[in-house]
C-alpha positions as CSV (number, residue, x, y, z in Angstrom):
1,X,8.5,17.7,-34.0
2,X,7.2,17.4,-30.5
3,X,8.7,18.2,-27.1
4,X,9.8,15.2,-25.1
5,X,7.3,14.4,-22.4
6,X,6.3,11.6,-20.0
7,X,4.0,9.2,-21.9
8,X,5.6,9.7,-25.3
9,X,7.2,6.2,-25.2
10,X,10.8,7.4,-25.0
11,X,12.8,7.2,-21.8
12,X,14.1,10.7,-20.9
13,X,16.3,11.9,-18.1
14,X,14.4,11.9,-14.9
15,X,11.9,9.2,-16.0
16,X,12.1,5.8,-14.4
17,X,10.0,4.4,-17.3
18,X,7.9,5.5,-20.2
19,X,5.5,3.0,-21.7
20,X,3.8,5.5,-24.0
21,X,0.5,5.7,-22.3
22,X,-1.2,7.5,-19.4
23,X,-2.4,4.4,-17.5
24,X,-1.5,4.3,-13.8
25,X,-2.2,0.7,-13.1
26,X,0.3,-0.9,-15.6
27,X,4.1,-1.3,-15.2
28,X,4.7,2.5,-15.5
29,X,2.6,5.2,-13.9
30,X,1.5,8.3,-15.8
31,X,4.2,10.2,-13.9
32,X,6.8,7.9,-15.6
33,X,7.6,6.3,-12.2
34,X,7.8,2.6,-11.6
35,X,4.8,1.4,-9.6
36,X,5.4,0.7,-5.9
37,X,3.4,0.3,-2.7
38,X,2.4,3.7,-1.4
39,X,2.1,5.4,-4.8
40,X,-1.7,5.5,-4.5
41,X,-2.4,3.1,-7.3
42,X,-3.5,-0.5,-6.6
43,X,-1.1,-2.8,-8.5
44,X,-1.1,-6.6,-8.9
45,X,-0.1,-8.2,-5.6
46,X,-1.4,-5.2,-3.5
47,X,-4.6,-5.6,-1.5
48,X,-4.9,-1.8,-1.3
49,X,-2.8,1.3,-1.9
50,X,-4.0,4.5,-0.3
51,X,-0.9,6.5,-1.1
52,X,0.1,7.4,2.5
53,X,2.4,6.1,5.2
54,X,-0.2,5.6,7.9
55,X,-0.4,2.1,9.3
56,X,-3.4,2.8,11.5
57,X,-5.9,3.5,8.7
58,X,-7.6,0.9,6.5
59,X,-4.5,0.1,4.4
60,X,-1.1,-0.6,5.9
61,X,2.2,0.7,4.6
62,X,2.9,-2.7,3.0
63,X,-0.3,-2.4,0.9
64,X,-2.3,-5.0,2.9
65,X,-5.8,-4.4,4.2
66,X,-5.8,-3.6,7.9
67,X,-7.0,-6.4,10.1
68,X,-6.8,-7.9,13.5
69,X,-3.4,-9.5,14.0
70,X,-1.4,-7.2,11.7
71,X,0.3,-5.5,14.7
72,X,-1.4,-2.1,14.3
73,X,-4.2,-1.1,16.6
74,X,-7.2,-0.1,14.4
75,X,-10.5,1.6,15.4
76,X,-12.6,-1.1,17.1
77,X,-9.6,-3.1,18.4
78,X,-8.8,-3.0,22.1
79,X,-5.3,-4.3,21.2
80,X,-3.3,-5.8,18.3
81,X,-0.2,-7.7,19.2
82,X,0.7,-8.8,15.7
83,X,-0.6,-12.4,16.0
84,X,-3.9,-14.3,16.3
85,X,-2.8,-16.3,19.4
86,X,-5.1,-16.5,22.4
87,X,-3.6,-16.5,25.9
88,X,-1.0,-13.8,25.4
89,X,-2.9,-10.8,26.7
90,X,-4.6,-10.0,23.4
91,X,-7.1,-12.4,21.9
92,X,-7.4,-13.5,18.3
93,X,-10.3,-11.0,18.0
94,X,-8.1,-8.2,19.3
95,X,-9.8,-7.9,22.7
96,X,-7.8,-7.6,25.9
97,X,-7.7,-11.0,27.7
98,X,-8.3,-11.2,31.5
99,X,-5.3,-12.1,33.6
């Protein structure tokens, strides 16, 4: 007889899932939580997952790699207006345009 525990393959109260293993990158984390963006584990469909809610680091809150045009000013960018259009004050290389 064993005590019920996360990872035993049996869904217990407080567990969102329990797939019977301790793998974080499948459909159930080793904390018996369903995977989601922001949990710190890169899942299929995510470019990155740094486990925080900071949009101005290398991984945005929607688990996409930070880049020019994403709407978040990153180090090395003079501006980022959320698009790659020239002529709107912020260029497609995230430099401030004259005018």
